[in-house]
C-alpha positions as CSV (number, residue, x, y, z in Angstrom):
1,M,-0.1,0.0,0.0
2,K,1.0,3.5,-0.6
3,K,0.4,6.8,1.2
4,I,0.1,9.8,-1.1
5,E,0.5,13.2,0.4
6,A,-0.2,16.3,-1.8
7,I,0.3,19.9,-1.0
8,I,-1.9,21.9,-3.3
9,K,-3.5,25.3,-3.7
10,P,-6.8,25.7,-1.7
11,F,-9.0,26.5,-4.7
12,K,-8.0,23.2,-6.4
13,L,-9.3,21.0,-3.6
14,D,-12.7,20.2,-5.2
15,E,-11.2,19.4,-8.6
16,V,-8.7,17.0,-7.0
17,K,-11.4,15.4,-4.9
18,D,-13.5,14.9,-7.9
19,A,-10.6,13.5,-10.0
20,L,-9.8,11.0,-7.2
21,H,-13.5,10.0,-6.9
22,E,-13.6,9.3,-10.7
23,I,-10.7,6.8,-10.5
24,G,-12.5,4.9,-7.7
25,L,-10.7,6.2,-4.5
26,Q,-13.1,6.8,-1.7
27,G,-11.2,7.9,1.5
28,L,-9.5,11.2,1.7
29,T,-8.0,13.3,4.6
30,V,-7.7,17.1,4.1
31,L,-5.7,19.4,6.3
32,E,-5.3,23.2,6.1
33,A,-1.6,24.1,5.9
34,K,0.7,27.0,5.4
35,G,4.0,27.0,3.9
36,F,6.3,28.2,1.1
37,G,8.7,26.8,-1.4
38,R,10.3,28.6,-4.3
39,Q,7.8,31.3,-4.4
40,K,8.9,32.5,-0.9
41,G,5.7,34.3,0.0
42,H,4.9,37.8,-1.2
43,T,4.5,41.4,0.1
44,E,1.1,43.0,0.7
45,L,-0.1,46.5,1.6
46,Y,-2.4,46.9,4.6
47,R,-3.5,50.4,5.8
48,G,-0.6,51.9,4.0
49,A,2.0,49.6,5.5
50,E,3.8,47.0,3.5
51,Y,4.5,43.6,5.2
52,V,5.7,40.3,4.0
53,V,3.5,37.2,4.0
54,D,5.9,34.4,4.3
55,F,3.6,31.5,4.7
56,L,1.0,31.0,2.0
57,P,-2.2,29.1,2.5
58,K,-2.1,25.5,1.2
59,V,-4.2,22.3,1.5
60,K,-2.6,18.9,2.3
61,I,-4.5,15.9,1.0
62,E,-3.7,12.3,2.3
63,V,-4.8,9.2,0.5
64,V,-3.9,5.6,1.3
65,C,-4.4,3.2,-1.6
66,S,-3.3,-0.1,-3.0
67,D,0.0,-0.2,-4.8
68,D,-1.7,-0.8,-8.2
69,M,-3.8,2.4,-7.7
70,A,-1.1,4.7,-6.6
71,E,0.1,5.8,-10.1
72,R,-3.4,6.5,-11.3
73,A,-4.1,8.6,-8.1
74,V,-0.8,10.6,-8.7
75,E,-1.8,11.3,-12.3
76,A,-5.3,12.4,-11.2
77,I,-3.9,14.8,-8.6
78,M,-1.3,16.2,-10.9
79,Q,-3.8,16.9,-13.7
80,A,-6.4,18.3,-11.4
81,A,-4.1,20.5,-9.3
82,R,-1.9,21.9,-12.1
83,T,-2.3,25.5,-12.9
84,G,1.1,25.9,-14.7
85,R,2.2,28.7,-12.3
86,I,4.7,28.7,-9.5
87,G,3.3,27.2,-6.2
88,D,1.2,24.3,-7.7
89,G,2.6,22.1,-5.0
90,K,4.2,18.8,-4.3
91,I,3.3,15.1,-4.0
92,F,5.0,12.8,-1.6
93,I,4.6,8.9,-1.9
94,S,5.6,6.6,0.9
95,D,5.0,3.0,1.8
96,V,2.5,1.9,4.4
97,G,3.3,-1.1,6.5
98,E,-0.1,-1.8,8.0
99,V,-3.7,-0.3,8.1
100,I,-6.2,-1.2,10.6
101,R,-10.0,-0.3,10.7
102,I,-10.6,0.6,14.3
103,R,-14.4,-0.3,14.1
104,T,-14.0,-3.8,12.7
105,G,-10.4,-4.7,13.3
106,E,-9.9,-5.3,9.6
107,R,-6.2,-5.2,8.5
108,G,-4.4,-4.4,5.2
109,E,-6.1,-3.5,2.0
110,D,-9.4,-4.6,3.4
111,A,-9.2,-1.7,6.0
112,V,-8.5,0.9,3.3
């Protein structure tokens, strides 16, 4: 099993969720996040004073799926989240050793 973590722009969340649903993935965890990469924030003007916004609003999506679904999930996220501009985000993929459904005690892919 794979855990896919994607950091994306907040306004792309619905498109990514729909794209994952279309390929058959049901479970999804969404966290609000702040951060920066190469774009390094920006400056804004507030009541005549200029200040730097270092951390930009982002959304972190976590999905756990079977190994054979992982590449399709990554492609779906990339296509749905891409704007072509700096700050589109990143995708991290890691192996998952075990999954346990708390309610039933199911383990492995049955628990996903």
